[in-house]
C-alpha positions in Angstrom: 104.0 121.3 82.0 104.8 118.4 84.7 104.8 115.3 82.5 106.4 111.8 82.1 106.5 108.1 80.1 105.8 104.6 81.3 108.1 102.5 80.5 107.8 99.1 79.1 110.5 97.2 77.2 108.6 93.9 75.2 111.0 91.8 73.7 113.7 92.9 74.8 116.8 90.4 75.6 117.2 91.9 78.8 114.6 94.2 80.6 117.1 96.2 82.7 119.3 97.3 80.2 116.4 98.2 77.7 115.1 100.3 80.4 118.1 102.2 81.3 118.5 103.0 77.7 115.2 104.3 77.2 114.9 106.4 80.3 118.3 107.8 78.9 117.0 108.4 75.4 113.6 110.0 77.2 115.6 112.6 79.8 117.7 113.5 77.0 115.0 114.7 75.2 113.8 116.4 78.5 111.0 114.1 79.7 110.8 114.4 83.8 109.9 110.9 84.8 109.7 107.6 84.1 107.3 105.1 85.8 107.1 101.3 86.2 104.3 98.8 85.9 104.3 95.9 88.6 102.2 92.3 87.5 104.4 89.4 87.9 107.8 90.1 85.8 110.4 92.9 87.2 110.7 93.9 90.6 109.6 97.3 89.8 110.9 99.3 92.8 114.3 97.8 92.3 114.2 98.9 88.2 113.2 102.0 89.1 116.2 102.7 91.4 118.7 101.1 88.9 117.0 103.5 86.4 117.1 106.2 88.7 120.7 105.4 89.9 121.8 105.5 85.7 119.8 108.6 85.0 120.8 111.2 87.7 118.1 113.7 87.2 114.7 111.9 86.1 112.2 111.4 88.5 111.2 107.5 88.9 108.5 105.7 90.5 106.0 102.1 90.4 102.5 102.8 89.1 101.5 100.5 91.0 102.1 98.0 93.0 99.0 95.9 94.5 98.5 95.4 98.1 97.4 92.0 98.2 100.5 90.0 98.3 102.7 92.3 99.7 103.1 94.0 103.4 103.6 97.0 104.4 107.4 96.3 105.8 108.6 94.9 102.8 107.3 97.4 100.7 108.6 100.2 102.8 112.0 98.5 102.5 111.7 98.6 98.9 110.3 101.9 99.0 113.1 103.8 100.9 116.0 101.4 99.6 114.6 103.2 95.9 114.6 106.4 97.7 118.7 106.7 99.4 119.6 104.9 95.5 118.1 107.7 93.5 118.4 110.9 96.5 115.0 111.5 97.1 113.7 110.9 93.7 111.9 107.8 93.7 107.8 107.5 93.9 106.2 104.7 95.7 102.5 103.7 93.8 100.2 101.1 95.2 96.9 99.8 93.8 94.0 97.7 95.4 94.9 95.4 92.6 92.0 92.9 90.8 90.2 89.6 91.8 91.4 88.1 88.9 95.4 88.3 89.5 95.1 88.2 93.2 93.0 85.0 93.4 94.4 83.5 90.2 97.9 84.2 90.9 98.2 84.4 95.0 95.5 82.1 95.4 94.3 85.1 98.1 90.7 85.9 98.5 90.0 89.1 97.3 87.8 90.4 99.9 87.6 94.4 101.6 90.2 95.7 99.4 89.6 99.0 100.6 90.1 98.3 104.2 93.3 96.3 103.3 94.2 99.8 101.3 93.6 101.8 104.7 95.2 99.5 106.8 98.4 99.2 104.6 98.6 102.9 103.7 98.6 103.6 107.9 101.2 101.1 108.5 103.4 102.3 105.5 103.0 105.8 106.6 104.3 105.4 109.9 107.6 103.3 108.3 108.5 105.2 105.7 107.8 108.3 108.0 109.8 107.2 110.9 111.5 103.9 110.5 109.2 102.3 112.8 105.3 100.9 113.0 103.0 99.6 115.7 100.2 99.1 114.1 97.5 96.3 114.7 94.7 96.1 112.4 91.9 94.1 111.8 93.6 92.7 108.6 97.4 93.3 108.9 99.9 93.8 111.7 103.0 95.6 111.8 105.6 96.4 114.0 109.6 97.1 114.0 111.1 95.0 117.1 114.4 96.6 115.3 114.7 100.1 113.3 113.0 99.8 109.7 114.7 103.0 108.7 117.3 103.1 105.8 119.9 105.8 105.4 119.5 108.2 103.0 115.7 107.8 103.0 115.4 110.1 105.9 112.8 112.8 104.2 110.1 110.1 103.0 108.8 108.5 100.7 105.9 109.9 98.0 103.0 107.5 98.2 100.3 107.7 95.4 97.2 105.1 94.9 95.8 103.8 91.3 92.3 105.1 93.1 89.4 105.9 90.9 86.1 104.3 93.0 84.6 106.4 96.1 85.9 104.7 98.9 89.3 104.7 97.2 89.7 107.8 96.9 88.4 108.9 100.5 91.0 106.4 101.8 93.5 107.6 99.1 92.7 111.5 100.2 93.0 110.9 103.6 96.3 109.0 103.5 98.0 109.4 100.5 99.9 112.2 98.6 97.7 111.6 95.3 96.3 109.2 93.2 97.0 107.4 89.8 94.2 107.3 87.6 94.4 105.4 84.4 91.9 105.2 81.5 90.1 107.6 82.8 89.3 110.5 80.8 88.7 114.2 81.5 84.8 114.3 82.0 85.7 111.8 84.9 89.0 113.2 86.5 87.1 116.8 86.6 83.4 115.6 87.8 84.2 112.5 90.1 87.7 111.9 90.2 89.9 115.1 91.7 86.4 116.5 93.6 86.1 113.5 96.0 89.8 113.1 96.2 90.2 116.7 97.7 87.3 116.8 99.5 89.0 114.0 101.5 92.4 115.3 101.6 90.3 118.8 103.1 88.9 116.8 105.0 91.7 115.3 106.6 93.7 118.8 107.0 96.0 117.5 104.2 97.3 119.4 101.3 95.6 119.1 98.0 96.8 115.6 96.4 98.9 115.3 93.0 96.7 113.9 90.3 98.9 111.9 88.3 96.9 111.0 85.3 98.2 107.7 83.1 96.8 108.2 79.5 97.4 105.7 76.8 99.5 107.8 74.4 101.0 107.4 70.6 102.5 109.6 68.4 102.3 108.2 65.2 101.5 108.6 61.2 99.5 105.1 61.4 96.4 106.1 63.5 94.0 103.3 62.2 96.1 100.6 62.7 97.7 101.7 66.0 94.4 102.0 67.1 93.6 99.2 66.1 96.8 97.5 68.2 95.8 100.0 71.1 91.8 98.4 70.9 93.8 94.3 71.4 96.0 95.5 74.4 93.6 97.6 76.6 90.9 95.2 76.3 91.6 93.7 79.3 90.7 96.5 81.5 86.9 96.4 80.2 86.7 93.1 82.4 87.4 94.6 85.6 84.5 96.4 87.1 86.3 99.5 88.6 87.8 100.5 85.2 84.3 99.4 83.8 82.8 102.1 85.8 85.0 104.8 85.1 85.2 104.2 81.2 81.9 104.9 81.3 82.3 108.0 83.5 84.4 109.3 81.3 82.1 108.5 78.3 83.9 105.8 76.5 82.8 102.7 75.1 85.9 101.0 75.0 89.1 101.6 76.7 90.6 102.0 73.6 88.4 105.0 73.3 90.4 107.0 75.9 94.4 106.3 73.6 95.3 109.1 72.9 96.7 108.4 68.9 97.8 110.9 66.4 100.1 113.6 65.3 102.2 115.9 67.6 99.6 118.8 67.5 96.5 115.9 68.4 98.4 114.2 71.3 99.8 117.8 73.0 95.8 119.2 72.5 94.9 116.0 74.4 97.2 116.2 77.3 96.6 120.0 78.1 92.6 118.8 78.5 93.9 116.4 80.8 95.4 118.9 82.7 92.4 121.6 82.5 90.3 118.3 84.3 92.5 118.7 87.0 95.8 116.7 86.3 98.7 118.0 88.2 100.7 115.6 85.9 100.5 113.6 83.0 102.1 110.3 82.1 101.9 108.6 78.3 101.5 105.0 78.2 101.8 102.3 75.7 104.2 104.6 74.2 106.1 101.6 72.9 103.2 100.1 70.4 104.2 101.8 67.2 107.9 101.3 67.3 110.9 102.7 68.4 110.4 106.3 65.7 107.4 106.8 67.2 108.3 106.2 70.9 111.2 108.8 70.1 109.0 111.1 68.5 106.9 111.0 71.7 109.8 111.8 74.3 110.9 114.6 71.9 107.0 115.8 72.3 106.7 115.5 75.9 110.3 117.3 76.2 108.7 120.6 74.3 105.4 120.0 76.8 108.0 119.8 80.1 109.6 123.0 78.9 106.3 125.5 77.3 105.6 127.8 80.4 102.4 127.2 81.9 99.5 129.0 79.9 98.1 131.9 82.1 94.9 131.5 84.0 95.6 127.7 84.4 93.6 125.7 86.8 95.6 123.1 87.4 96.6 122.3 91.4 100.6 123.5 91.1 99.1 126.9 90.2 96.1 127.5 91.8 
């Protein structure tokens, strides 16, 4: 079973050092991938590159870099450098972003996000696959009067998108290698998200996309207290229309309803539900909220799941 963990280090004296330590602990337990978010703090491709360099064998990725306030030329340079640093173990995640952070942080109008995503992906794929671009769109221009290839990254960079809405799923299926749905429960994945992105990829003549489901997950014996904390931390997403929509499709009233909180047996069963719903990979997020002992229990569980053989008759994309 392909499983991973999103690393977060609140309160650390040094985020880079703490991320490397957590990644080493996760890899030692058998976890196969580590993912890093992007807000206004640490540069996630650089952090992923450092961690991937320090922890050989661990797949690393960003989930996810908003396309507003960035340019394909610069993101390509970051991604290719991370890919060279990790010798092919870096995965680039992109996102539409949100109106609140785009306009409040960058002072940019949050307009036509899907059109921007399409142009961004089109230019970025040229850059990561060939080291050159000659793209002149309505919203973006990306051209290379000098080569943009980073030696060591010649095989390209896997590109995934934090897509959940119909239009973003269509663009992602056509142009990306997969998606990174977050707070999308098994029901929404199976009924709405996976069929849409699969159909778009098939129509574009592309392989079946990766479905990397990011799921809040905590192994703990103090379920009520941890769920209360998760409810507070995840409430932000309920204000964002795209997340509110997918919560409804998932049959959830609050974002925390989709948090997987309980003992090892409970969490393992929920991870398998996501796999059965079409996720090719499951990444647990928010694993730090119950403390270090809980976090290490999660790593141990994920390592066990990663080592377990795939059940016969599985319907996930890797075994169709």
